Each structure stands twice: as C-alpha cells, then as structure tokens.
C-alpha positions in Angstrom: 20.8 47.3 74.6 19.2 47.1 71.2 19.5 49.9 68.7 16.5 48.8 66.5 13.1 47.4 66.8 12.2 44.6 64.5 8.7 45.1 63.1 6.9 43.2 60.4 6.5 44.7 56.9 2.8 45.2 57.5 3.4 47.2 60.7 6.0 49.3 58.9 3.7 50.0 55.9 0.8 50.9 58.2 3.0 53.2 60.2 4.2 55.0 57.1 0.6 55.4 55.9 -0.7 56.8 59.1 2.1 59.3 59.7 2.1 60.7 56.1 0.1 63.7 55.0 -2.6 62.8 52.6 -3.8 65.0 49.8 -7.2 65.1 48.1 -7.9 62.5 45.4 -8.3 65.3 42.7 -4.8 66.6 43.4 -3.3 63.1 43.3 -5.1 62.4 40.0 -3.5 65.5 38.5 -0.1 64.4 39.7 -0.6 61.0 38.1 -0.7 62.7 34.7 2.3 64.9 35.5 4.3 62.0 36.8 4.2 60.4 33.3 6.4 63.2 32.0 8.9 63.1 34.8 9.0 59.3 34.6 10.0 59.5 30.9 12.6 62.3 31.4 14.0 60.6 34.5 14.5 57.3 32.7 16.4 59.1 29.9 18.5 61.0 32.4 19.1 57.9 34.4 20.0 55.7 31.5 22.3 58.1 29.8 24.1 59.0 33.0 24.5 55.5 34.3 25.7 54.1 31.0 28.2 56.9 30.7 29.5 56.2 34.2 29.7 52.5 33.7 31.6 52.6 30.4 34.0 55.4 31.4 36.9 53.1 32.3 36.3 50.9 29.3 36.1 53.9 27.0 39.5 55.1 28.3 41.1 51.7 27.7 39.5 51.5 24.2 40.8 55.0 23.4 44.4 54.2 24.4 44.2 50.8 22.6 42.7 52.2 19.4 44.6 55.5 19.1 47.6 55.1 21.3 46.8 58.6 22.8 45.1 59.9 25.9 42.6 62.7 25.7 39.5 64.0 27.5 37.2 63.0 24.7 36.9 59.6 23.0 34.9 58.4 20.0 33.4 55.1 20.9 32.0 52.4 18.7 28.4 51.5 19.1 29.1 48.1 20.6 30.7 49.7 23.7 27.5 51.8 24.4 25.4 48.6 23.9 27.7 46.7 26.3 27.2 49.4 28.9 23.4 49.3 28.4 23.3 45.5 28.8 25.5 45.7 31.9 23.2 48.2 33.5 20.2 46.0 32.6 21.9 43.0 34.2 22.5 44.9 37.3 18.9 46.0 37.5 17.6 42.5 36.9 19.9 40.9 39.5 19.8 43.3 42.4 17.8 46.4 41.3 14.5 45.0 42.6 15.8 45.1 46.2 16.7 48.8 45.9 13.4 49.6 44.3 11.5 47.7 47.0 13.3 49.5 49.7 12.8 52.9 48.2 9.3 52.2 47.1 7.8 50.7 50.3 10.1 50.9 53.3 11.5 54.4 53.2 8.5 56.7 52.9 4.8 56.6 51.9 4.6 57.1 48.2 1.8 59.0 46.4 1.7 60.5 42.9 2.5 63.9 44.2 5.5 62.7 46.2 6.6 60.6 43.3 6.5 63.6 40.9 8.6 65.7 43.3 11.1 62.8 43.8 11.5 62.2 40.1 11.7 65.9 39.2 14.3 66.7 41.8 16.5 63.7 40.9 16.1 64.2 37.2 17.1 67.9 37.4 20.1 67.0 39.6 21.3 64.3 37.2 20.8 66.4 34.1 22.6 69.4 35.6 25.6 67.4 36.8 25.7 65.5 33.5 25.7 68.8 31.6 28.6 70.0 33.8 30.5 66.8 33.1 30.5 65.6 36.7 29.8 61.9 37.2 27.0 61.5 39.7 25.1 58.4 40.9 21.4 58.5 39.9 20.7 56.1 42.8 22.2 58.5 45.3 20.2 61.4 43.7 16.9 59.5 43.9 17.7 58.4 47.5 18.4 62.0 48.4 15.2 63.2 46.7 13.2 60.5 48.5 14.7 61.5 51.9 14.0 65.2 51.2 10.3 64.6 50.2 9.8 62.0 53.0 
C-alpha cells in the first residue's frame, strides 16, 4: 500500500488556498506594514545567531591556537566573523532556495498576517535563546512557527 498521494504543485497550492482561512483585505494590508518590522528584526536575529553557531568551533580552535588557553569567552578577529557570514551566504545560495520554496509554498498558505505571526514567533524564540546563550537553529524555529500558524 502507498503512504502518500502524488499531486501536482498546482493541486497542492489550490488545496492550501481553499482550506485556509482568509481575512479581509484591510487587515492584510495592515499586516503588510507590520511585517516590514518583523522582517528586519528577524533577519538581524537570524544572521547573528546563525553566524555565531557556524563559527563556534572555529572560534574555539582560534582561541586555543592564539592564547593557548581554553575559556568560555573568546575575542575573535573580524575576519572570522566575516568568514562565518560568507559561509552562511554560500549555504543560502546553494541550498537555501529549496527550503524557502518548501516553507513558502508547500507547507501552509501564506498571507501577510500569517507571515507576521511566523516571523514574530521565530524572532522572539531566537532572540530569547541567544540571550540565554543557548545555541538554537533559526531554521527549526521558523519551521515550528510555520507549523503552529498553519
């Protein structure tokens, strides 16, 4: 027996649209404006958290190499932070579009109000855990927020 049904992308998109609750155009227009702020703050939270997570092992190696000591805090040269930013960008350019397409079109029906809630929830989660010093995946946070809103 088969556990899945293969449907075309058009059928899946139409199914998502028809099953979703739709709000008035005035409400959605208001959320478009609000979503700009959550978009900006979510990118800052996402960038800082992902770069910190990606350069963590390199920072530890650099600290031991440069000081000969191990501690919980390390002073890093700017080139290591730039390296982390470039590495995250390469990851987004090479495979990120697949994740964005899946979350943006195949998981739930997106609207400005849903996008605002998804970005706000994931941004607050990432910032809270970053402040607590707990490494957290922003991709997992945004997937969880998308599932919760959907």
